C-alpha positions as CSV (number, residue, x, y, z in Angstrom):
1,M,8.9,6.4,-41.9
2,T,9.2,5.3,-38.3
3,G,9.3,1.5,-37.8
4,C,6.9,-0.2,-35.5
5,G,9.7,-1.1,-33.0
6,E,10.9,2.5,-32.8
7,K,7.3,3.8,-32.5
8,L,6.6,1.3,-29.7
9,T,9.8,2.4,-27.9
10,K,8.9,6.1,-28.0
11,L,5.2,5.7,-27.2
12,T,5.9,3.4,-24.2
13,S,8.5,5.9,-22.9
14,G,5.9,8.7,-23.1
15,S,3.5,6.6,-20.9
16,Q,5.9,6.2,-18.0
17,Y,4.4,9.0,-15.9
18,D,1.0,7.3,-15.5
19,I,1.2,4.9,-12.6
20,C,-0.8,1.6,-12.5
21,M,0.8,0.1,-9.4
22,P,3.0,1.4,-6.5
23,G,6.7,0.5,-6.7
24,E,6.5,-0.1,-10.4
25,C,9.8,-0.2,-12.4
26,L,10.7,-0.2,-16.0
27,Q,12.2,-3.0,-18.0
28,M,13.2,-3.1,-21.7
29,L,12.0,-5.8,-24.1
30,T,13.9,-7.0,-27.1
31,S,11.3,-5.1,-29.2
32,G,12.3,-1.9,-27.4
33,A,9.0,-1.6,-25.5
34,C,8.9,-0.5,-21.8
35,I,6.9,-2.6,-19.5
36,T,6.4,-2.5,-15.8
37,Y,7.2,-5.5,-13.7
38,N,6.2,-6.5,-10.2
39,Q,5.9,-10.2,-9.3
40,N,3.3,-9.4,-6.7
41,A,1.2,-7.2,-8.8
42,G,-1.5,-9.7,-9.9
43,G,-3.3,-8.4,-12.9
44,C,-0.7,-5.7,-13.5
45,N,2.1,-8.2,-13.8
46,R,4.3,-7.5,-16.9
47,M,2.2,-4.6,-18.0
48,L,2.8,-3.0,-21.4
49,K,2.2,0.7,-20.9
50,V,1.8,2.7,-24.1
51,L,0.3,5.9,-25.6
52,L,-2.0,5.7,-28.5
53,H,-1.0,9.2,-29.5
54,G,2.4,10.6,-28.6
55,S,1.5,14.3,-28.9
56,C,-1.1,16.5,-27.2
57,S,-2.8,19.8,-27.7
58,Y,-3.5,20.3,-24.0
59,D,-1.3,22.7,-22.0
60,C,-0.4,20.7,-18.9
61,A,2.6,22.5,-17.5
62,Y,4.5,19.5,-16.3
63,C,3.8,17.0,-19.1
64,P,6.5,16.1,-21.6
65,V,3.9,14.7,-24.1
66,R,2.8,18.3,-24.9
67,A,6.3,19.1,-26.0
68,D,6.5,16.2,-28.4
69,R,6.2,17.3,-32.0
70,S,6.8,13.9,-33.7
71,G,3.2,13.1,-34.3
72,L,3.8,9.5,-33.6
73,A,0.6,7.5,-33.1
74,F,-0.9,4.0,-33.4
75,A,-4.1,3.4,-35.3
76,P,-6.4,1.2,-33.1
77,R,-5.9,-2.0,-35.2
78,E,-2.1,-1.4,-35.4
79,L,-2.0,-1.0,-31.6
80,A,-4.1,-4.1,-31.0
81,E,-2.0,-6.3,-33.4
82,T,1.3,-5.0,-32.0
83,F,0.2,-5.8,-28.4
84,L,-1.3,-9.2,-29.4
85,G,2.0,-10.1,-31.1
86,L,3.9,-9.4,-27.9
87,Y,1.3,-11.2,-25.8
88,R,1.3,-14.3,-27.8
89,K,5.1,-14.5,-27.5
90,N,4.7,-14.2,-23.7
91,L,6.6,-11.0,-23.6
92,V,3.8,-9.0,-21.9
93,G,0.9,-10.0,-19.6
94,G,-1.4,-7.0,-19.7
95,L,-2.1,-3.7,-21.3
96,F,-2.3,-0.1,-19.9
97,L,-3.5,2.1,-22.7
98,T,-3.5,5.9,-22.5
99,S,-3.1,8.7,-24.9
100,G,-2.2,12.3,-25.6
101,I,-5.0,14.4,-27.0
102,P,-3.8,15.9,-30.3
103,Y,-7.3,16.7,-31.4
104,D,-10.9,16.3,-30.3
105,T,-11.3,14.4,-27.0
106,D,-14.3,12.4,-28.2
107,D,-12.4,11.2,-31.3
108,V,-9.4,10.1,-29.2
109,M,-11.7,8.4,-26.7
110,G,-13.3,6.6,-29.6
111,E,-9.9,5.3,-30.8
112,L,-9.0,4.1,-27.3
113,I,-12.4,2.2,-27.1
114,E,-12.0,0.8,-30.6
115,S,-8.5,-0.5,-29.7
116,A,-10.1,-2.3,-26.7
117,R,-13.0,-3.6,-28.8
118,I,-10.6,-5.1,-31.4
119,L,-8.5,-6.8,-28.6
120,R,-11.6,-8.4,-27.1
121,T,-13.0,-9.4,-30.5
122,E,-9.6,-11.0,-31.3
123,G,-10.0,-13.2,-28.2
124,Y,-7.8,-11.3,-25.7
125,A,-9.2,-12.0,-22.3
126,G,-6.3,-10.7,-20.2
127,Y,-5.9,-7.6,-18.1
128,L,-6.8,-4.3,-19.8
129,H,-6.6,-0.8,-18.2
130,L,-7.9,2.1,-20.2
131,K,-7.2,5.7,-19.3
132,I,-10.2,8.1,-19.4
133,L,-9.5,11.5,-20.9
134,P,-10.5,14.7,-19.2
135,G,-13.9,15.9,-20.5
136,A,-14.9,12.4,-21.9
137,R,-18.5,11.8,-22.7
138,R,-20.5,9.7,-20.2
139,E,-21.4,7.1,-22.9
140,D,-17.7,6.7,-23.8
141,I,-16.8,6.1,-20.1
142,C,-19.5,3.4,-19.9
143,E,-18.3,1.8,-23.1
144,A,-14.6,1.8,-21.8
145,A,-15.8,0.2,-18.6
146,R,-17.5,-2.5,-20.6
147,F,-14.2,-3.6,-22.2
148,A,-11.7,-2.8,-19.5
149,D,-10.8,-4.5,-16.3
150,R,-9.9,-1.1,-14.8
151,I,-10.4,2.5,-15.9
152,S,-8.9,5.7,-14.5
153,L,-8.7,9.5,-14.8
154,N,-6.0,11.5,-13.1
155,V,-7.3,14.0,-10.5
156,E,-3.8,15.6,-10.8
157,T,-4.2,18.1,-8.0
158,T,-6.4,19.3,-5.2
159,G,-8.8,21.9,-6.6
160,E,-9.6,24.4,-9.2
161,S,-7.1,27.1,-8.1
162,R,-4.3,24.6,-8.1
163,L,-5.3,23.2,-11.5
164,R,-5.0,26.8,-12.9
165,V,-1.3,26.6,-12.1
166,L,-1.1,23.5,-14.3
167,S,-3.6,24.1,-17.1
168,G,-5.6,26.8,-18.6
169,I,-7.8,24.4,-20.6
170,K,-9.1,21.8,-18.1
171,D,-12.0,22.7,-15.7
172,Y,-11.6,20.9,-12.4
173,A,-15.2,20.6,-11.5
174,S,-16.5,19.6,-14.9
175,D,-13.6,17.8,-16.7
176,I,-12.2,16.0,-13.6
177,I,-14.6,15.7,-10.6
178,K,-17.8,15.2,-12.6
179,R,-16.1,12.6,-14.8
180,L,-14.7,10.8,-11.7
181,G,-18.3,10.5,-10.5
182,W,-19.3,9.0,-13.9
183,I,-16.4,6.6,-13.7
184,A,-17.4,5.5,-10.2
185,D,-20.9,4.7,-11.5
186,A,-19.6,2.9,-14.6
187,A,-16.9,0.8,-12.8
188,P,-17.6,0.5,-9.1
189,G,-14.5,-1.0,-7.4
190,H,-12.6,-1.0,-10.6
191,H,-11.3,2.5,-11.0
192,T,-8.2,4.5,-9.8
193,T,-6.8,8.0,-9.9
194,Q,-3.5,9.7,-9.5
195,L,-2.2,12.9,-7.8
196,V,1.0,14.7,-8.9
197,I,2.5,15.7,-5.6
198,G,4.0,19.2,-5.5
199,A,3.4,20.2,-9.1
200,A,0.9,23.0,-8.2
201,G,2.3,23.9,-4.8
202,E,-0.5,22.3,-2.9
203,T,0.0,21.6,0.9
204,D,-0.2,18.2,2.5
205,K,-3.3,19.4,4.3
206,E,-4.9,20.1,0.9
207,I,-3.9,16.7,-0.3
208,F,-5.3,15.1,2.8
209,N,-8.7,16.8,2.3
210,C,-8.8,15.9,-1.4
211,V,-7.8,12.2,-0.8
212,T,-10.3,11.6,2.1
213,A,-13.1,13.2,0.0
214,L,-12.3,11.1,-3.0
215,Y,-12.4,7.9,-0.9
216,E,-15.6,8.9,0.7
217,R,-17.4,10.1,-2.4
218,M,-15.9,8.3,-5.4
219,L,-14.8,5.0,-3.8
220,P,-11.7,4.4,-6.0
221,S,-10.0,1.1,-5.5
222,R,-6.9,3.1,-4.8
223,I,-5.1,6.4,-5.4
224,Y,-1.6,6.7,-6.8
225,Y,0.9,9.4,-6.0
226,S,3.9,10.6,-8.0
227,S,6.3,13.3,-7.0
228,F,6.5,16.1,-9.4
229,K,9.6,16.0,-11.6
230,A,10.8,19.1,-13.5
231,L,11.3,17.9,-17.1
232,P,13.0,19.7,-20.0
233,K,10.8,21.5,-22.5
234,T,7.9,21.8,-20.1
235,R,6.6,25.1,-18.6
236,L,7.7,23.9,-15.1
237,A,11.2,22.9,-16.2
238,S,12.8,25.5,-14.0
239,R,10.8,24.6,-10.9
240,E,12.5,22.4,-8.2
241,S,11.4,18.8,-8.3
242,T,9.5,17.3,-5.4
243,H,11.6,14.9,-3.3
244,P,10.4,11.3,-3.7
245,W,10.1,10.9,0.1
246,R,6.9,13.0,-0.1
247,S,5.0,10.6,-2.3
248,R,6.3,7.6,-0.3
249,R,4.8,9.2,2.9
250,W,1.6,9.7,1.0
251,Y,1.5,6.0,0.1
252,Q,1.8,5.2,3.8
253,M,-0.9,7.7,4.7
254,D,-3.1,6.2,1.9
255,Y,-2.7,2.7,3.4
256,L,-3.8,3.9,6.8
257,I,-6.9,5.5,5.2
258,R,-7.8,2.8,2.6
259,E,-6.7,-0.4,4.2
260,Y,-6.7,0.2,8.0
261,G,-9.7,2.6,8.3
262,F,-7.9,5.3,10.3
263,N,-10.3,8.2,10.6
264,K,-9.6,11.8,9.7
265,T,-9.6,13.0,13.4
266,E,-6.8,10.7,14.4
267,L,-4.7,11.4,11.2
268,L,-4.9,15.2,11.4
269,P,-2.3,15.5,14.1
270,L,0.3,14.2,11.6
271,L,0.1,17.6,9.9
272,D,1.9,20.5,11.4
273,D,0.7,24.1,11.7
274,H,1.7,24.7,8.1
275,G,-0.3,21.7,6.8
276,T,2.9,19.7,6.2
277,L,3.7,16.0,6.7
278,R,6.9,15.0,8.5
279,N,9.4,12.8,6.7
280,D,8.7,9.9,9.1
281,D,6.5,6.9,9.1
282,P,3.0,8.2,10.0
283,K,1.9,5.0,11.8
284,T,4.9,5.2,14.0
285,L,4.4,8.9,14.8
286,L,0.8,8.1,15.9
287,A,1.9,5.1,18.0
288,R,4.4,7.1,20.0
289,N,1.5,9.0,21.6
290,R,-0.5,5.9,22.5
291,E,-0.3,3.5,25.4
292,P,1.4,0.1,24.6
293,V,-1.1,-2.5,23.4
294,D,-1.7,-5.8,25.3
295,P,-1.9,-8.5,22.5
296,N,-4.2,-10.6,24.8
297,S,-7.0,-8.1,24.9
298,A,-6.4,-5.6,22.1
299,S,-9.1,-5.4,19.5
300,F,-8.3,-6.0,15.8
301,T,-8.4,-2.2,15.2
302,D,-6.1,-1.6,18.1
303,L,-3.6,-4.1,16.8
304,L,-3.7,-2.4,13.4
305,H,-2.5,0.8,15.1
306,V,0.8,-0.9,16.1
307,P,3.7,-0.3,13.7
308,G,4.7,-3.5,11.9
309,I,1.3,-5.1,12.4
310,G,-0.9,-5.4,9.3
311,T,-4.1,-7.3,8.8
312,V,-2.4,-10.7,8.3
313,T,-0.3,-10.3,11.5
314,A,-3.3,-9.0,13.5
315,H,-5.4,-12.0,12.6
316,A,-2.4,-14.3,13.5
317,I,-2.1,-12.7,16.9
318,I,-5.9,-13.1,17.5
319,R,-5.6,-16.8,16.5
320,A,-2.6,-17.3,18.8
321,R,-4.3,-15.9,21.9
322,E,-7.3,-18.1,21.4
323,R,-5.0,-21.1,22.0
324,R,-3.0,-19.7,24.9
325,T,-2.2,-16.6,26.9
326,I,0.4,-14.5,25.2
327,R,3.2,-13.8,27.7
328,T,6.3,-13.4,25.5
329,P,6.9,-12.3,21.9
330,R,7.4,-16.0,21.0
331,D,3.8,-16.7,22.0
332,L,2.5,-14.5,19.2
333,G,3.3,-17.1,16.6
334,V,4.6,-14.6,14.0
335,S,8.0,-14.0,12.6
336,G,10.6,-11.8,14.2
337,A,10.8,-9.7,11.0
338,C,7.1,-8.7,11.4
339,L,7.5,-7.8,15.0
340,K,10.8,-5.9,15.0
341,R,9.0,-2.6,14.7
342,A,6.0,-3.7,16.8
343,L,7.7,-4.8,20.1
344,P,8.3,-1.2,21.5
345,Y,4.5,-0.7,21.3
346,L,3.4,-4.0,22.8
347,A,3.0,-4.9,26.5
348,F,3.1,-8.5,27.7
349,S,1.3,-9.7,30.9
350,G,1.3,-6.2,32.4
351,S,5.0,-5.7,31.8
352,A,6.6,-2.4,30.8
353,R,6.8,-1.5,27.1
354,Q,8.9,-4.1,25.2
355,V,11.8,-2.2,23.6
356,T,14.1,-4.9,22.2
357,L,14.1,-8.3,20.6
358,A,15.8,-9.9,23.6
359,G,14.3,-13.3,24.4
360,F,12.8,-13.6,20.9
361,R,15.5,-15.6,19.2
């Protein structure tokens, strides 16, 4: 019989491919559990990520959970008590609970929700993220949203034809897109989704169209991206893995869309004739074709188009120019680290494009 510590180790390991924050890493606890850790992650800080069921009857071609035949699983109360034990010892700070689907989707969703109900009944008021299963009932989605701080369902890929490469069971329109709409209704501003980049051979143009549509229609708080990794004992084990730079570039694209409000028209030139992104910073690529920005007169939106300038720096520049005319980099009132990338795209007092940090020391 598998001990609780061993079970926890295996079921946390199986959850690692679901992402709940960008840049997350894995760390081992003395109990053998994997947690993610990011000191700037807010509610996701010290997150225990775990599968309720470690096996699955679905046929996702890239997923190692399907290949697991151990049958390891937590009962809802066992999962809740295991987590609460770690939480009360200050070993974890939040829970990300997902699951394989070894039998009926509705039954497994019921167990996920029951786990959440027990946690809340036992007084746990901390961060809880529940994974919604493809094809989940609307009432179960609403119930999960009632208990969880965040819920999510992976969109996985860009459309029905691409999903057919990955699964013969799931229906893209019904099991994924319809459910994402229900999730958006049940948890506005508190839901996420994830794309597996390269698993189904989709182009960056297809990803671009998918991502912009999701942000327009479903309003997720964010979209996560993971590069496809060919894993042993999966149907795509022999396929070449997607290089990690591709998901990194999509995080940068996502930030331009989600945080900076870049529109589709200005982002489309980043895609070549084959619908492919270059392995270069997209904001820098766009800035190379723009005139340098005068920090004295540039709008907030124009400042955000400058590489190295985000919302905080843009606000700082606007405050600085309210006090005095900005004639040199020093007048901007922000650190050199923030402006190292920005200076080639800024013009001071009608001067030519600033190309070095000379005079800003």
